[in-house]
N, C-alpha and C positions, 0 to 999 in steps of 0.2 A: 504494500500500500504506500503511495507517495505521500510526501509531506503535506501537499495541498489537501488530500483526502483526510489526513489526520486532523488538520485544523478544522475542516468542515464538519467533522464528526463531533466537535466539542459543543457543549450546550451554548445557547445564545447568550446567556448571562456571562459566561467565561469569555466568549468572543468580544462582548462589549467591553469587558475589563482590558482585554488585549488592545483594543482600539484606543482606549483612554491612555494607555501607556505609550503607544507607538504613534500618537497623533501627529507629531511634528515630522516624522519621516516622510519623505516624498512618496514612497511606495504606499504607505498607509493613507496618505492624503488622496492619492488617486483611487485607491481601493474603496475608501469610505463613501465615495460618491457614485460608485458603480451600482447597478441594479442588484447584483449578488449580495452586496453588503449593506445596502441602504436601510433595510429593515432593522439592522442591528444597532442603528443609531439610538433606538429607544432604550438601549441598555448602557449607553455611554454616560458616565457620571463626572468626567473631567475633560475640559477642553483646554489644551495647552498649545497655543498657536504662535509660531515664530517664523519670521521670513528671512532668517539669517542664511539659509541655504536654498538652493534651487533658484528659479527665475522669479524674482519678487514682483514682476509685472503682473503675474497671475494670482498673486496672493490675495488681493482685494476681492477678486471674483470668487476665489475659493472660500473666503470667510463669509461672503454674502450668501453663497449657496448652502454652506454648512448651517448657518444660523436659520436659514429658511426651512431647511429640512427638519430642524429641531424645534420648529414653531410650537408643536404640541407636546414636547418632551417634558416629563416631570422628574426625570432621574438626574439630569445635569445639575450639579451643585457648585462646581468651581470653573471659572473662566480666567485664563491667563493670556494676555496679549503682550507680545514683545516685538516691537517694530524696529528692526535694524535699518530700515530705509524710511524716507519721508513719504507719507501717503496723503491723499486728499483729506483735508480736515473734516469735511462733511461726512465722508464714509466712516472715518474712525469714530466720529461722534455718534453715528447711527448704530455702530456695533456696541458701543458702551451703553447707549440708551436702550437697545434691545435686551442686553443682558440684565440691566437693572429692572426693566419692566417684567421680565420673565421669572423673577423671584429667585435668582441665584443666591447662594450663601457666601461664596468667596469670590473676590475679584482682585487680580494682579495686573497692574498696568505699568509698562515700561516702553520708552521710545527714545531713539537716538537724537531726534530733533525736538524743538520746543512745540508743545501742543497744549493749547488752552482748553480746559474742560469747562463747559458752560455750567456753572453751579446751579442755575435755575432748574435744570432737569437732573442734576447729579444727586439723586435721592433714591432711597429704597427702604421699604418696610421689612425686608427679609435679610438683607446683607448683614453677616456677623463678623466677617474678616475682610479687611481691605489693605492692599499694599500698593503704594504709588512710588515710582522710581523715576529719577532722571528728568526727562523733558516734559512729562505731564505735570500740569499745575492747574489747580482750580481757581477760577476767577469769574466774576459776574455778579448777578443779583442772587440773593439768598432764596432758597425754596420757601414755600408758605410756612409760616411759623418759625423760620430760621432753623429747622431741624433737618439735617441731611439724612442721618441713618439712626432711627430710633432703636434698632436692635443690634447695632454694631458693638462688638466686644473687643476686637483687636484691630489696631490701626498702626501701620508701619509707613513712615515717610523717609525715603532715602534720596538725598540730594534734590528735594522738591523745592522749586523756586516759586513760592507764593508771590503774588503780585505786590502784596503789602502785608505788614504785620497784622492789620485788622482782619484781613481775610483768613490768615492763619488762626487767629483767636476765634473767629466766628465758626471756623471749621471744627475746632476742638469742642467748642460749646455746643455745636450742633450734633454731638454724639452723646446723648444724656446717660447712657448705660455703659459707656466705654470702660473696660477693665484693664486693658494693656495698651500702652502707647510706646512706640519705639521710633526715634528720629535720629538720623545720621546726616551730618553735614561735614564732609571732608574737603570739598572744593573751596579753596580760599581765593578764587579769582574775584568773586563779588561777595559783598556782605550778605549773608543769608537773611531772609525776612523774619526769622524767629527773633522775637524781642526779649527772650529770656523768661517768658511767662508760660507756666502750665498751671491752670486753675480748673480743676474738675473734681467733684466730690466722690466720684465712683471709681476712679483709676486705682488699681491695685498693684500693677507692675509698670514701672517707668524706666525706659532706657534712653539716655541722651548721650550721644557721641558728637561733640561739637568742636571742630578744629578750625579756629580762625585767627592765627597769630598776626595776620596783617591788618586786622580790623579790631583792635583792642577797644577803642572807645565806642565804636558802633555796636559791637556784638557782646561786650562783656561789662557794660556799665552796671548792670544789675541782673540778678537771677531770682525769680519769684516762683517757687514750687509749692503751690497751695493744694495739696492732695491728702486730705485727712484720712482716707481709706487705704493709703499706700502701704503695701506689705514688703515690696522689693524695689530697690533703687540701684540702677547701674548708671553712674554719672561720670563721664569722661570729658574734660574741657580744660581750657586755661582758666586761671582764677578770675572770678568776677570781682568787681569793686565792692559789691555788697550782696548779701543774701537775705531773703525773707522766705522762710519755709514753714510748712505745717505738715508734720509727719506723725500724726497721732497713733497710727497702727504699724509703723515700720518695724520689721523684724530682721531684715537682711539688707546690707548696703555694700556696694562695690564702688570704690572711688579711685579715679585716675585723674588727679589734679596736677596741672603743670604750671610751673612758675614763669612769670614774665621776665624776670631778671636775666635769664639765660638768652633772651632774645633782644631785650631793650635795656641798654646800659644807662640808667638814670638813678638819681639819688632817692626819689620817692618810691616807696613800696606800693605797687598798685594791687589792691585786693585785700579782703578780710574774710576768712572762712570761719570766724568764731560762731556766727549764727548757724551756719550749715553744720558744724561739728556738734553744736548744742542740740540741733534738730535730730541728729542721728544717734544721740547718746542712749536711747532706749533699745537699740538693736540687740539681737541675740548673736548675730553673725556679722563680722566686719572684715572686708577684704580691702587691702590698701596696696597700691602700686608703689614702686620705689620713689617715683616723683611725688606721690602723695605724702610720704614720710617727710620729705623735704618741705613741702608746702605747709604741713601741720606745724612744723618747727618754725617756719618763717612768718606765717600769716594767721596763726591762731593765738589770740591774746591770752585766753585762759582755757585750760583743758577740763571739761566736765567729767563727772563720774560716770562710768559705764557699768552701772550696777547689774544690768541684765545680760551683759556680754558673756557668752559662753565659748565662742570660737573667734579667735583673731588670726587672720592670715595676712602676711605681707611679703612683698618681693624685695630682692636685694639687687644692687647695682654698684659696681666698683667706683662710680662717680657720685653716688648719693650716700649720705650718712644715716646713722641710726639714732640721732640725737633725741628724737621724740619717743622712742620705744620704751625706755625706762619709765617715763611718765604715763604712757598708755597702760603699761602693766600695773603700775602702782594704783591707777584709777580704775582698774578692772578687778575688783576683789573676788568675783565669782567665776573668773576665767577658768575653763576646763581644758580647752584644746588650743594649742599654739602651732600654727603652720607657717614655716619659713621656706620660701622658695629661693634657695641659694644663700650661702653665708659670706660671700664676698661683697664688701661694701667699702665706702670711703673711710679712711682713718681720720678720726677727729679726736678732740680732747673733751667731747661733750656726750659721749655714749654712756657715761656713768659706769656703774658696776655691772651693767648688763653685758658688756662687751669686753673682750680682751685686746682690742685694737688700740687702746689708749697709748700714746707715746710714752717711752721709758721715763723721761724726765717728768716727775710729778712733784707737786708741792706737798707740804706736810698736811694741809687741809684735805687735799684730794685723797691722800692715803688714809686719813681717818674716815672719810666718807665711804671708802671701799670696804671698811670692816664689816658693815652690814649690807649684804647684797640684796638688791631688790627682788632677785629671783627666789630668795629663801622665804619670802612672804607670799609667793604665788601659790594658788591652788591647782595649778595645771596638772592634769592627769595624763594627757596625751600630747606628745611632741612629734610633729611630722616635719622632716627635713628632706628637701629634694635638691638635686644637682650637687650632691656632696662629692668632692674630688679627693679628699683625704690629705690636703695640704697641712703643714705644721700649724698654720693659723686656724684652720677649720678644726683641727683636732683639739687645739687649746680651747676653742669656743665650745665644743661638745663637752670637754672636761668641765667647763664652767656650768653648763646646763645640768649635766648629770650630778655634779657635786653640790648643787644648790636647790634644785627643784625637789622638795621633800615629799610631795604627793604624787610624783611621777609613777605611772604604771606601765605605759606603753610608749616606746620610741620607734617610729617608723622612718627608715632612712633609705632614700633612693640614691644609690651610688652611681656616679657618672664616670665611666671609663670608656674611652674611645677604642674599641676593639680593632678598628681599621688601622689606627696609627700605632697602637701599642702591641708589639709582638708578644709581650709577656702579659697579656690581658688577664689570664686566670690567676697568675701569681700576684699581680698588682691588686686585683679585686680582693683576694684573700688577705693581703697585707692591710688593706684599708679596713676591711671588716674586722679582722682580728684586733687591730689597734683600738677600734671602737669598743669591742667586747671586753677588752682588758681595762677600760677606764673605770675608776671607782664610782660607785653610785650611792648617793645619800639615802635613796629610797630602796628598801629591801624588796619591794614589790615590783621594781622596774624591770621590764623585759624589752630587749632590742630586737627589732625585725628588719630585714632587708628586702627591698623589692626593686 
């Protein structure tokens, strides 16, 4: 029996799933409009249309015919449109309008050229997930009542160039039950229209990746995150001049804050993250990039107590210091898990007794301060170390951890050995692990694991 007969013998529901997965292939595109396969369109639940391959001149006709055939379909739930070529605006508008009118649940839009979406018809009572990328941007009059998507739960905006900040705000306000908002702006050619405001009482997950080093005053004058239901925050940006936040329900935060002083050499420090840090002080889990450690040291006037913090995770960089880490540990009395991604960092004289990198020449006062190590008061039970290479300095740092963390029960270490460059890979790995296993431990319940 030939392969064609095998496919033909499959149930219609299975063939419909195959069509959904293979829709963007030219062969599938041709087959789906043939009489033999046309009735199977009733079982297709996902339309993923891209004109990146094949002859794009026929793409518009293909989309028109496909949507016409699906006029009475009740199974299609997701529509994705990726235009790698510039098409007639009116035809693209008709495709979007058709999808919205037919009650789809998910819509993904992406185009290589600028395309204005007329907001007056950009509305749907059924849409629950929307992604807009690159050249598509909403503009125009608001729909009746100012509500775009009354059922929308997830909204992703990637390099979207709204015509003005007010349209951006109207768009967010027009999604009254929105739970997850994600926006990424990495193109620094023009100032993004986002004015630093996210105000929505229903948002539970918020992701902001905003990179605009050439537009400090325009894009980072202030940041207002007024989301009282927020449970998860992922915020990556250069420091704003001021923050106003409302995170009444926040449980987990991931911060990647970058300093302006590495880009602009001036005397005045631009930015203050004190309110932002105060706003996240009730989190249970906190992730900090190496840049964020530096920002907290430079731009935070006072460090609040993190009484609910159970897990602290931070990254290391050989150009960034750990000056703020001792204060974070001291102000986190209930911390149970400490995760460190790499032990290599900048040598400073302000890491306190947390670190062993302090220069050899110390004053009498500093020596007295080191008699009581901040680690000895920590309640940390789990220590996770990744990127461990077994250098002398790293081994001394591990000795500091194991010799002072009295409640430590589990130490997980990811050993980094390049087996392609090191001919003695196995022996080196064993030397690193043996050295760690032989370190003295203040906690009798402490067990070391390698992965």
